[in-house]
N, C-alpha and C positions, 0 to 999 in steps of 0.2 A: 773193596775193590770189586767191580763187576766186569766180567768178560762175557760177551754174547757172540756166538758164532752161528750163522745161518747154515741150514742144511736142506738138502732136497730129497731126503730119504723118508720112508715111513717112520713114524715115531718108534715103532718096535725095533726096526733095524738100527736107528740112531741109538737107541738105548743099549742094544747088544754091542754096538761099536764102542760106546763109552765104558761099558763094563769090561770089555776086552782091553781098552786103553789103560785102565788101572792095573790089570794083570800084566800088561806089557811093561808098564812103568816099573813094577816090582822086578821083572826079569832083566830089563835092559839097563836100569839105572840104580841097581842095588847098592852101588858104591856111593851114590849121592842121596838116594831116597831110602829112608828107613822108617820103621814103625807105621807103614801105610795101612790104614784101616778105612774101610768103606762100608756103609750100611744103606741098602736100598729099600725104598718103600714105594712100590709102583714105579712111576717115571721120575722120581726124585730120590736124591741120596745125599748123605752127609759123608764127608771125608776128612781125614786127619793124617798128617805125616810130618816127618822131619826131612827137610831138604838142606843138605850141607849143614846139618845141625840146627837149622832154623825151624821152629815149630809153625806149621801151617794147618789151618782147618777151614772148612767152608761147606757150602751147599751147592748141589748141581741139580738143575731142572732140565730134563729132556722134553722139550715141547714139540709141537707138531712141525714147526718150521725153523726152530733154533734150539741151541743149547746155551743155557745161561749158568755160569759159575760165579758164585759170590763167595768171597773169603776175606779174612782179615789179614793184613800184613803187619808184622811187627814194626814199631816206630822207626827202628834203624834201617828198615828196608824201603821206606817211603821214597828216598831219593831215586830208587831203581824201579819205581812203580811202572813207568812206561815200558821199560825193558821186560819186566816180569809179565805184564799184560800181553805184550807182543809174543813172548815166548810161549805163554799158555795158549794164546789164540792159534799160533802155528802148530803146536802139538795136538790140539783138538782137531784142527783141519786135517792134519796128517792121519790122525786116528779115524776120522770119518772117511778118508779116501783109501784107507788100508783094507785089504781083503782079510776077512776073518777065516782062520783055518778050521 
């Protein structure tokens, strides 16, 4: 599954917003998201977590004009692929629009 979200920020600002996004996920959705791990290498990162008990992992690239998330969905989640993609896209857009404290 690939989700691409355009942005109008500098690459550095977009990267900081995405790092903050993962921190915020831990704080706000700790009841649904567990074992969240992220490892950044420049403008790219790998992530893994459990969402409602479902293991997810993938890769994120913060590019000059967009953010691309790639990940594998468990087979049983495939019927919900469209909903999952929309939810991820909305969450990333909200993170991009959020102020970083």
